[in-house]
C-alpha positions as a Markdown table, in Angstrom:
| # | Residue | x | y | z |
|---|---|---|---|---|
| 1 | Met | -36.7 | -34.9 | -30.7 |
| 2 | Val | -35.5 | -35.9 | -34.2 |
| 3 | Ala | -38.6 | -34.4 | -35.7 |
| 4 | Gly | -38.0 | -31.2 | -33.8 |
| 5 | Asp | -34.5 | -31.0 | -35.2 |
| 6 | Val | -35.7 | -31.6 | -38.8 |
| 7 | Thr | -38.4 | -28.9 | -38.6 |
| 8 | Arg | -36.3 | -26.3 | -36.7 |
| 9 | Lys | -36.0 | -23.2 | -38.7 |
| 10 | Pro | -32.4 | -22.0 | -39.3 |
| 11 | Thr | -31.3 | -19.0 | -37.2 |
| 12 | Ile | -29.0 | -16.1 | -37.9 |
| 13 | Gln | -26.4 | -17.9 | -35.8 |
| 14 | Asp | -26.6 | -20.9 | -38.3 |
| 15 | Val | -26.1 | -18.5 | -41.2 |
| 16 | Ala | -23.0 | -16.9 | -39.4 |
| 17 | Arg | -21.5 | -20.3 | -38.8 |
| 18 | Arg | -22.0 | -21.5 | -42.3 |
| 19 | Ala | -20.6 | -18.3 | -43.8 |
| 20 | Gly | -17.7 | -18.3 | -41.3 |
| 21 | Val | -18.5 | -14.7 | -40.1 |
| 22 | Gly | -19.9 | -13.1 | -37.0 |
| 23 | Val | -23.6 | -12.6 | -36.4 |
| 24 | Gly | -23.1 | -8.8 | -36.7 |
| 25 | Thr | -21.8 | -9.2 | -40.3 |
| 26 | Val | -24.9 | -11.3 | -41.2 |
| 27 | Ser | -27.0 | -8.5 | -39.7 |
| 28 | Arg | -25.3 | -5.9 | -41.7 |
| 29 | Val | -25.8 | -7.9 | -44.9 |
| 30 | Leu | -29.5 | -8.2 | -44.1 |
| 31 | Asn | -29.7 | -4.5 | -43.5 |
| 32 | Asn | -27.8 | -3.8 | -46.8 |
| 33 | His | -25.1 | -1.9 | -45.0 |
| 34 | Pro | -22.4 | -0.6 | -47.4 |
| 35 | Ser | -19.5 | -1.5 | -45.1 |
| 36 | Val | -19.6 | -5.3 | -45.9 |
| 37 | Arg | -17.1 | -6.3 | -48.7 |
| 38 | Gly | -18.4 | -7.9 | -51.8 |
| 39 | Val | -16.8 | -11.3 | -51.3 |
| 40 | Thr | -18.1 | -11.5 | -47.7 |
| 41 | Arg | -21.5 | -10.3 | -48.7 |
| 42 | Glu | -21.7 | -13.0 | -51.4 |
| 43 | Gly | -20.7 | -15.7 | -48.9 |
| 44 | Val | -23.4 | -14.6 | -46.5 |
| 45 | Leu | -26.0 | -14.5 | -49.2 |
| 46 | Arg | -25.0 | -17.9 | -50.4 |
| 47 | Ala | -25.3 | -19.3 | -46.8 |
| 48 | Ile | -28.8 | -17.7 | -46.5 |
| 49 | Ala | -29.9 | -19.4 | -49.8 |
| 50 | Asp | -28.3 | -22.8 | -48.8 |
| 51 | Leu | -30.1 | -22.8 | -45.5 |
| 52 | Asp | -33.3 | -21.2 | -46.8 |
| 53 | Tyr | -33.1 | -18.8 | -44.0 |
| 54 | Thr | -36.0 | -16.3 | -43.5 |
| 55 | Pro | -35.3 | -13.4 | -41.1 |
| 56 | Asn | -37.9 | -12.7 | -38.4 |
| 57 | Pro | -39.0 | -9.2 | -39.4 |
| 58 | His | -40.3 | -8.5 | -35.9 |
| 59 | Ala | -37.0 | -9.3 | -34.3 |
| 60 | Arg | -35.2 | -7.4 | -36.9 |
| 61 | Arg | -37.2 | -4.3 | -36.2 |
| 62 | Ile | -36.7 | -4.5 | -32.4 |
| 63 | Ala | -33.0 | -5.3 | -32.7 |
| 64 | Gly | -32.3 | -2.5 | -35.1 |
| 65 | Gly | -34.6 | 0.1 | -33.5 |
| 66 | Arg | -36.1 | 0.7 | -37.0 |
| 67 | Ser | -39.5 | 0.3 | -38.6 |
| 68 | Tyr | -37.9 | -0.9 | -41.9 |
| 69 | Thr | -40.6 | 1.2 | -43.6 |
| 70 | Val | -40.2 | 4.0 | -46.1 |
| 71 | Ser | -42.9 | 6.6 | -46.7 |
| 72 | Val | -43.5 | 7.9 | -50.2 |
| 73 | Leu | -45.4 | 11.2 | -50.6 |
| 74 | Leu | -46.6 | 11.8 | -54.1 |
| 75 | Pro | -49.4 | 13.8 | -55.8 |
| 76 | Val | -51.6 | 10.9 | -57.0 |
| 77 | Val | -51.3 | 7.2 | -57.6 |
| 78 | Thr | -53.7 | 6.9 | -60.5 |
| 79 | Thr | -51.6 | 8.1 | -63.5 |
| 80 | Glu | -49.2 | 5.9 | -65.4 |
| 81 | Phe | -46.2 | 8.1 | -64.5 |
| 82 | Tyr | -46.6 | 7.5 | -60.8 |
| 83 | Val | -47.4 | 3.8 | -61.2 |
| 84 | Arg | -44.1 | 3.5 | -63.1 |
| 85 | Leu | -42.3 | 5.6 | -60.5 |
| 86 | Leu | -43.6 | 3.4 | -57.7 |
| 87 | Asp | -42.5 | 0.3 | -59.6 |
| 88 | Gly | -38.9 | 1.6 | -59.6 |
| 89 | Leu | -39.0 | 2.7 | -55.9 |
| 90 | Glu | -40.6 | -0.4 | -54.6 |
| 91 | Gly | -38.3 | -2.7 | -56.6 |
| 92 | Ala | -35.2 | -1.2 | -54.8 |
| 93 | Phe | -36.8 | -1.0 | -51.4 |
| 94 | Gln | -38.2 | -4.5 | -51.4 |
| 95 | Ala | -34.8 | -5.9 | -52.5 |
| 96 | Ala | -33.4 | -4.3 | -49.4 |
| 97 | Arg | -36.4 | -5.7 | -47.4 |
| 98 | Tyr | -38.0 | -2.3 | -46.7 |
| 99 | Asp | -41.8 | -2.0 | -46.8 |
| 100 | Val | -43.2 | 1.0 | -48.6 |
| 101 | Ala | -46.1 | 3.1 | -47.3 |
| 102 | Ile | -47.7 | 5.3 | -50.0 |
| 103 | Phe | -49.3 | 8.6 | -49.1 |
| 104 | Pro | -51.0 | 10.4 | -52.0 |
| 105 | Leu | -51.4 | 14.1 | -51.4 |
| 106 | Leu | -54.4 | 14.5 | -53.7 |
| 107 | Asp | -55.6 | 17.9 | -52.5 |
| 108 | Arg | -55.1 | 20.7 | -50.0 |
| 109 | Ser | -56.9 | 19.0 | -47.0 |
| 110 | Arg | -54.8 | 15.8 | -47.4 |
| 111 | Leu | -51.6 | 17.9 | -47.6 |
| 112 | Glu | -52.5 | 19.8 | -44.4 |
| 113 | Arg | -53.1 | 16.5 | -42.6 |
| 114 | Tyr | -49.7 | 15.1 | -43.7 |
| 115 | Leu | -47.9 | 18.2 | -42.5 |
| 116 | Gly | -48.7 | 17.1 | -38.9 |
| 117 | Ser | -45.7 | 15.4 | -37.3 |
| 118 | His | -47.9 | 12.9 | -35.6 |
| 119 | Thr | -48.9 | 11.2 | -38.9 |
| 120 | Leu | -47.8 | 7.8 | -39.9 |
| 121 | Ala | -45.9 | 9.3 | -42.9 |
| 122 | Tyr | -43.2 | 10.6 | -40.5 |
| 123 | Gln | -42.9 | 7.4 | -38.4 |
| 124 | Ala | -41.0 | 5.6 | -41.1 |
| 125 | Asp | -37.2 | 5.3 | -41.3 |
| 126 | Gly | -37.0 | 7.5 | -44.5 |
| 127 | Leu | -39.1 | 9.8 | -46.7 |
| 128 | Val | -39.4 | 10.1 | -50.4 |
| 129 | Met | -41.1 | 13.2 | -51.9 |
| 130 | Ala | -42.2 | 12.9 | -55.5 |
| 131 | Thr | -42.4 | 15.9 | -57.8 |
| 132 | Tyr | -43.2 | 18.4 | -55.0 |
| 133 | Asn | -40.5 | 19.6 | -52.7 |
| 134 | Leu | -42.1 | 19.8 | -49.2 |
| 135 | Thr | -38.9 | 20.4 | -47.3 |
| 136 | Ser | -39.5 | 24.1 | -46.9 |
| 137 | Leu | -43.1 | 23.5 | -45.7 |
| 138 | Leu | -41.9 | 21.0 | -43.2 |
| 139 | Ala | -39.4 | 23.6 | -41.9 |
| 140 | Glu | -42.0 | 26.3 | -41.7 |
| 141 | Arg | -44.2 | 24.0 | -39.6 |
| 142 | Arg | -41.1 | 23.2 | -37.5 |
| 143 | Val | -41.8 | 19.5 | -38.1 |
| 144 | Arg | -38.7 | 17.6 | -36.9 |
| 145 | Thr | -39.0 | 14.3 | -38.8 |
| 146 | Gly | -35.4 | 13.2 | -38.1 |
| 147 | Gln | -35.6 | 11.1 | -41.3 |
| 148 | Pro | -33.3 | 11.0 | -44.3 |
| 149 | Thr | -35.3 | 12.5 | -47.2 |
| 150 | Val | -34.9 | 12.1 | -50.9 |
| 151 | Leu | -36.6 | 14.0 | -53.7 |
| 152 | Val | -37.6 | 12.2 | -56.9 |
| 153 | Asp | -38.8 | 14.0 | -60.1 |
| 154 | Ala | -37.7 | 17.2 | -58.3 |
| 155 | His | -34.4 | 18.8 | -57.4 |
| 156 | Thr | -33.1 | 21.4 | -55.0 |
| 157 | Glu | -29.9 | 22.3 | -53.2 |
| 158 | Gly | -29.0 | 20.4 | -50.1 |
| 159 | Val | -31.2 | 17.4 | -50.5 |
| 160 | Asp | -30.5 | 14.1 | -52.2 |
| 161 | Cys | -32.5 | 13.9 | -55.5 |
| 162 | Ala | -33.0 | 11.9 | -58.7 |
| 163 | Tyr | -34.6 | 14.1 | -61.3 |
| 164 | Met | -35.4 | 14.5 | -65.0 |
| 165 | Asp | -33.8 | 17.3 | -67.0 |
| 166 | Asn | -37.1 | 18.8 | -68.1 |
| 167 | Val | -35.5 | 21.9 | -69.7 |
| 168 | Thr | -33.7 | 19.6 | -72.1 |
| 169 | Gly | -36.9 | 17.6 | -72.7 |
| 170 | Gly | -38.8 | 20.8 | -73.5 |
| 171 | Arg | -36.0 | 22.0 | -75.8 |
| 172 | Leu | -36.0 | 18.7 | -77.7 |
| 173 | Ala | -39.8 | 19.0 | -78.2 |
| 174 | Gly | -39.5 | 22.6 | -79.3 |
| 175 | Glu | -36.7 | 22.0 | -81.8 |
| 176 | Tyr | -38.6 | 19.2 | -83.4 |
| 177 | Ala | -41.9 | 21.1 | -83.4 |
| 178 | Ala | -40.2 | 24.2 | -85.0 |
| 179 | Gly | -39.4 | 22.1 | -88.0 |
| 180 | Leu | -43.0 | 21.1 | -88.7 |
| 181 | Pro | -45.5 | 23.1 | -90.8 |
| 182 | Gly | -48.5 | 25.0 | -89.5 |
| 183 | Glu | -49.2 | 26.9 | -86.3 |
| 184 | Leu | -47.8 | 25.8 | -82.9 |
| 185 | Tyr | -49.8 | 25.3 | -79.7 |
| 186 | Ala | -49.0 | 24.0 | -76.3 |
| 187 | Val | -50.9 | 22.5 | -73.4 |
| 188 | Trp | -49.4 | 22.7 | -69.9 |
| 189 | Val | -50.3 | 20.8 | -66.7 |
| 190 | Glu | -51.6 | 22.5 | -63.5 |
| 191 | Thr | -53.1 | 20.9 | -60.5 |
| 192 | Glu | -54.4 | 22.2 | -57.2 |
| 193 | Leu | -51.2 | 21.3 | -55.5 |
| 194 | Asp | -49.3 | 23.6 | -57.9 |
| 195 | Gln | -51.1 | 26.5 | -56.2 |
| 196 | Leu | -49.8 | 25.5 | -52.8 |
| 197 | Phe | -46.2 | 25.2 | -53.6 |
| 198 | Thr | -43.9 | 25.2 | -56.6 |
| 199 | Thr | -43.0 | 22.3 | -58.8 |
| 200 | Arg | -40.5 | 23.1 | -61.5 |
| 201 | Val | -41.3 | 20.1 | -63.7 |
| 202 | Phe | -43.7 | 21.8 | -66.2 |
| 203 | Glu | -42.2 | 25.2 | -65.7 |
| 204 | Glu | -38.9 | 23.8 | -66.9 |
| 205 | Arg | -40.5 | 22.0 | -69.8 |
| 206 | Arg | -42.2 | 25.2 | -70.9 |
| 207 | Ala | -38.9 | 27.2 | -70.6 |
| 208 | Gly | -37.0 | 24.7 | -72.8 |
| 209 | Phe | -39.8 | 24.6 | -75.3 |
| 210 | Leu | -40.1 | 28.3 | -75.7 |
| 211 | Glu | -36.3 | 28.7 | -75.8 |
| 212 | Ala | -36.1 | 26.4 | -78.8 |
| 213 | Leu | -39.0 | 28.1 | -80.6 |
| 214 | Ala | -37.4 | 31.5 | -80.1 |
| 215 | Ala | -34.1 | 30.2 | -81.4 |
| 216 | Ala | -35.9 | 29.0 | -84.5 |
| 217 | Gly | -37.9 | 32.2 | -84.9 |
| 218 | Arg | -41.2 | 30.4 | -84.6 |
| 219 | Pro | -44.0 | 32.0 | -82.6 |
| 220 | Leu | -46.4 | 30.0 | -80.3 |
| 221 | Arg | -49.9 | 30.7 | -81.4 |
| 222 | Gly | -51.7 | 29.7 | -78.2 |
| 223 | Glu | -51.1 | 28.2 | -74.8 |
| 224 | Phe | -53.6 | 26.2 | -72.7 |
| 225 | Thr | -53.7 | 24.7 | -69.2 |
| 226 | Ala | -55.3 | 21.4 | -68.1 |
| 227 | Ser | -55.3 | 19.1 | -65.1 |
| 228 | Phe | -54.7 | 15.4 | -65.1 |
| 229 | Asp | -58.5 | 14.8 | -64.8 |
| 230 | Pro | -59.4 | 13.0 | -68.1 |
| 231 | Pro | -62.7 | 14.8 | -68.7 |
| 232 | Ala | -61.1 | 18.2 | -68.0 |
| 233 | Ala | -58.2 | 17.3 | -70.3 |
| 234 | Arg | -60.6 | 16.4 | -73.1 |
| 235 | Thr | -62.5 | 19.7 | -72.6 |
| 236 | Val | -59.3 | 21.6 | -73.0 |
| 237 | Ala | -58.4 | 19.6 | -76.1 |
| 238 | Ala | -61.8 | 20.5 | -77.6 |
| 239 | Thr | -61.3 | 24.2 | -76.8 |
| 240 | Leu | -57.9 | 24.2 | -78.4 |
| 241 | Leu | -59.1 | 22.6 | -81.6 |
| 242 | Asp | -62.2 | 24.8 | -81.8 |
| 243 | Gly | -59.9 | 27.8 | -82.4 |
| 244 | Ala | -56.9 | 26.2 | -84.0 |
| 245 | Ala | -55.7 | 27.1 | -87.5 |
| 246 | Leu | -55.1 | 23.8 | -89.3 |
| 247 | Pro | -52.7 | 22.2 | -90.0 |
| 248 | Cys | -51.1 | 22.7 | -86.6 |
| 249 | Thr | -48.7 | 21.0 | -84.1 |
| 250 | Val | -49.5 | 20.7 | -80.4 |
| 251 | Phe | -47.0 | 20.0 | -77.7 |
| 252 | Ala | -48.8 | 18.3 | -74.8 |
| 253 | Ser | -46.5 | 18.5 | -71.8 |
| 254 | Ala | -47.7 | 15.1 | -70.5 |
| 255 | Asp | -48.9 | 12.0 | -72.4 |
| 256 | Leu | -52.2 | 12.0 | -70.6 |
| 257 | Leu | -53.0 | 15.3 | -72.2 |
| 258 | Ala | -51.7 | 14.1 | -75.6 |
| 259 | Gly | -54.0 | 11.1 | -75.3 |
| 260 | Ala | -57.0 | 13.4 | -74.8 |
| 261 | Leu | -55.9 | 15.4 | -77.9 |
| 262 | Leu | -55.7 | 12.2 | -80.0 |
| 263 | Asp | -59.2 | 11.2 | -78.9 |
| 264 | Glu | -60.6 | 14.6 | -79.8 |
| 265 | Val | -58.9 | 14.8 | -83.2 |
| 266 | His | -60.2 | 11.3 | -84.0 |
| 267 | Ala | -63.7 | 12.2 | -82.9 |
| 268 | Arg | -63.7 | 15.2 | -85.3 |
| 269 | Gly | -62.7 | 13.1 | -88.2 |
| 270 | Leu | -59.4 | 15.0 | -88.6 |
| 271 | Lys | -56.1 | 13.3 | -89.6 |
| 272 | Ile | -53.6 | 12.8 | -86.9 |
| 273 | Gly | -50.1 | 13.5 | -88.2 |
| 274 | Glu | -51.5 | 15.7 | -91.0 |
| 275 | Asp | -54.2 | 18.1 | -89.9 |
| 276 | Val | -53.0 | 17.9 | -86.3 |
| 277 | Arg | -49.6 | 16.8 | -85.1 |
| 278 | Val | -49.3 | 15.9 | -81.5 |
| 279 | Ile | -46.1 | 15.6 | -79.4 |
| 280 | Gly | -46.4 | 14.2 | -75.9 |
| 281 | Phe | -44.0 | 13.8 | -72.9 |
| 282 | Asp | -43.5 | 10.6 | -70.8 |
| 283 | Asp | -43.7 | 7.7 | -73.4 |
| 284 | Gln | -46.2 | 5.9 | -71.3 |
| 285 | Pro | -46.7 | 2.1 | -72.1 |
| 286 | Trp | -49.7 | 2.8 | -74.4 |
| 287 | Ala | -47.9 | 5.6 | -76.4 |
| 288 | Ala | -46.3 | 3.3 | -79.0 |
| 289 | Gly | -49.6 | 1.5 | -79.7 |
| 290 | Arg | -51.2 | 4.9 | -80.4 |
| 291 | Gly | -48.3 | 6.1 | -82.5 |
| 292 | Leu | -47.6 | 9.0 | -80.3 |
| 293 | Thr | -44.4 | 11.0 | -80.8 |
| 294 | Thr | -43.2 | 11.8 | -77.3 |
| 295 | Leu | -40.3 | 12.3 | -75.0 |
| 296 | His | -39.2 | 9.1 | -73.4 |
| 297 | Gln | -38.5 | 9.3 | -69.6 |
| 298 | Pro | -36.7 | 6.5 | -67.8 |
| 299 | Val | -39.2 | 6.7 | -65.0 |
| 300 | Glu | -38.5 | 3.4 | -63.4 |
| 301 | Ala | -34.8 | 3.9 | -63.4 |
| 302 | Met | -35.2 | 7.4 | -61.8 |
| 303 | Gly | -37.3 | 5.8 | -59.0 |
| 304 | Phe | -34.8 | 3.0 | -58.5 |
| 305 | Glu | -31.9 | 5.5 | -58.2 |
| 306 | Ala | -33.9 | 7.7 | -55.7 |
| 307 | Ala | -34.4 | 4.6 | -53.6 |
| 308 | Gly | -30.7 | 3.8 | -53.8 |
| 309 | Leu | -29.9 | 7.3 | -52.5 |
| 310 | Leu | -32.2 | 6.9 | -49.5 |
| 311 | Leu | -30.9 | 3.4 | -48.8 |
| 312 | Gly | -27.4 | 4.8 | -48.8 |
| 313 | Arg | -28.4 | 7.3 | -46.1 |
| 314 | Leu | -30.1 | 4.6 | -44.1 |
| 315 | Gly | -26.9 | 2.5 | -44.4 |
| 316 | Gly | -24.8 | 5.2 | -42.8 |
| 317 | Tyr | -23.8 | 7.7 | -45.6 |
| 318 | Arg | -23.4 | 11.1 | -44.0 |
| 319 | Gly | -21.8 | 13.0 | -46.9 |
| 320 | Pro | -23.0 | 16.0 | -48.9 |
| 321 | Ala | -26.3 | 15.9 | -50.9 |
| 322 | Arg | -26.1 | 14.0 | -54.2 |
| 323 | Ala | -28.0 | 14.7 | -57.4 |
| 324 | Arg | -28.7 | 12.1 | -60.1 |
| 325 | Arg | -29.8 | 13.7 | -63.4 |
| 326 | Phe | -31.7 | 11.8 | -66.1 |
| 327 | Glu | -32.2 | 13.0 | -69.6 |
| 328 | Pro | -35.3 | 12.3 | -71.8 |
| 329 | Arg | -35.0 | 11.5 | -75.5 |
| 330 | Leu | -37.3 | 12.1 | -78.4 |
| 331 | Ile | -39.3 | 9.1 | -79.9 |
| 332 | Val | -40.7 | 10.0 | -83.3 |
| 333 | Arg | -43.9 | 8.1 | -84.3 |
| 334 | Gly | -46.9 | 8.8 | -86.6 |
| 335 | Ser | -48.6 | 11.5 | -84.6 |
| 336 | Ala | -46.0 | 14.0 | -85.6 |
């Protein structure tokens, strides 16, 4: 009997007694409900830590009528940008004890499958859409998800969103490029998904870049388009350099494209920062090591904020849509 008492796991009732609150208050703290005051929340969390209490996730799901899962729809999972974005999202969701189910869209067939209301993606408590706004497509298919939805790396009216000000980022790149000698070129991103529905990310970067060049009276000598596929990006880099007038400056609208340019410039024995200047966009973890001038994006912070918006909805917020704007900043290094 004694041994049984010693090994008995603490219950939610034990936590409530120790914190001097009701079981319902403990439950709301566990569910990250915004209605619990700070002092009360701290007392409950202290009791949880003192007792080493671990909630039963199965009981939690049944009692709350929730899956405690959030679905994340994003284009791909293999680029550094989306790895960083997921880090930010998962950090916030895991802290609130939500599991994250990741659904990469990848291509047309995968998108078509996910637009069906029976799929696992829509059985979660909430939905995060990264880069691409699928809300209009869901409406066209008359899919009633019944889930709170948040956009990240995208923005539109009437939906909670955390997004980067890509017009400002493009403008900063253009203003800096306009002050450099030689001809100016740009490489933009396009994927198969861009042909299915609109993402304004690269469209806005282009608009800001061209606006800055026009203000400075500098023409753009050539524009190229590439996908995120590394061999394809390298091929576009080679095509650009084959016809470029040197010295030149190239604005690559994503660091992955800038990396392909750096590789091609190096392979041709040209001098980076002199013969060819390269400006990227993202400031991926490897950018500093390669000396890439680029636009830094607080990607993890943007993901964390998007998760917070969704958790607010799951916690009972019923107010108007909220928008959280993030602004990139220029990081000058040796490549330009």
